[in-house]
N, C-alpha and C positions, 0 to 999 in steps of 0.2 A: 346169370343164373344158370345152373348146370340143368342139362336136359335129363341127365340119369337120376334115378331114384335113389341110388345108394351113395352114402357119404364115404369118400376114401378113407381107408383106415390103414393101408400100407403105403409106404413111400412111393412105390411105382404107381399106385392108383391115384396118388396125389398128382404126380406128374402127368399122368394120363388125362386127369380131369383138367390140369392147367393146359394141356395141349389142346383139348377139346374146347375149352372156353376162351383161351387167349389166342390160340393159333400158333401153329408151328413157326411161322417166320418171327413172330414176336418173342418167343422162347429162344430160338437161335440167335437171335439179336441180342437179347438180354445176357445169355451166357456165353456168347461168342463161340458156339459150337454148332456143328453140322446138324441138319435135320435128322440124319441117321443116328447121331449121338443122342439127340433128344428122344428118338424112338427106343433107344436102348435103355434109357432111364425110365421110360414110361410102359415097358412091357412086363408081363408076368414072368419072372424069372423061372418059374416052375415049367412053363410051356415054351419058352423062347429059345432059339438056338444061340442068339446073341443078345445078352442083357449085360448090364453093368450097374455098379453101385451109383446111385445118383448123389447129388449135392446134399440132399437131405439125410441120407444114410451116413455120409461123411460127417455131417454136422452132429448127428446123434452119437456117433462114436467119439467125436471130440468132446461132448458134453459128458459122456460117460467117463472118459479119461480124466477130465477135471474133477469129477465127483471122487473118483478113486484116488486122486492125489489130495483129496480133502479141501480142495479150493471150491467149495459149494457156492460161495458168494459170486464167484466169476460166472459160473455156469447159470445160476439163478439170474444174474443181471442180464445175460444175453437172452434167456428165455423170456424174461419179463418185458424185453423190447419187443419181442414178437407178439406177446399177450396184448401189450397196449396197442399195437397196430390193429388188431382184429377187435379191439374194444372189451378185452377180458382183463382179469386181474388174477395173479397167482395166489393160491392159498396153499399153506403148509398143512401137513396132515397134523391133526390135533391129538396129542398123547398127554394125558393127564393122570397124575397119581391120585388115586383115591385116598391115599393116606394123609395128604396135606388138608390143612384146615383152610376154609374159605378166606379167612383173614390172611393167611400166608400166601395164598394164590393172588388175592387182590394187591398185596404188597408187591409182587412180582411185576405188576403192570408199571409201577412207578419208574424204574430205570428206562423201560422202553418208551414210556411217555416223554420222560426228560430227553432222551436222545432224539425222538421225533421233533420236539420243540426246539432243540439245539440246532438241529439240521435246517429246519425251516427259518429260524431266526439268523442263522450263520450263512443263509442264502447258498446252501450246498448244492450241487448238481442234482437234477430230477431224479437220476437212477438211485442216487444215495437216499434221498428223501422217500422214494417209493420203497426201498428196502426197509427203512424205519418204520414206515407206515405198515407193511406186511408183518414185521415183528410185533408191533403194537396190537394189530388185529388178531395174531396168533395168541398172544397173552390173554386177550379178552375172550377169545374162543375157548381157552383153556379154562378160563372162570366159569363159563357158561356149561362146558362139558362136565365140570365138577358139581356144578348146581344141579344139573340135570341127573347126574349119577345118584345124587342124595335125595332126589325128589320122589 
């Protein structure tokens, strides 16, 4: 557990917290980098003479490039892996048209439900099943958002 009261919000803060909680030798061994390199990743670039982009910065750049190319599914699958490690689930932003009828919105659930059932029965890999679950949950959340709009 971290001794600090603040939760890291910037990537350098994350690496600083990792250094504090896991130890320098553990990080140097994991990343196969020198302690000085780890220090560069973990320092505030606004005040350090020698800082460098860390692996998390590079990973985020990679995700943005995938999103810009329109291959959101690849980026989402990668992030979903990390979410699962820390016991979380991804949720998409719910955008719902108020012009749709409740009936039309409910009908949109059926293809997502069928895709989910097909993935489970077809024994698809877990990342594919999780993607189908997210799509189905999004459809249901859109139903709820429309119901709440009209309440």
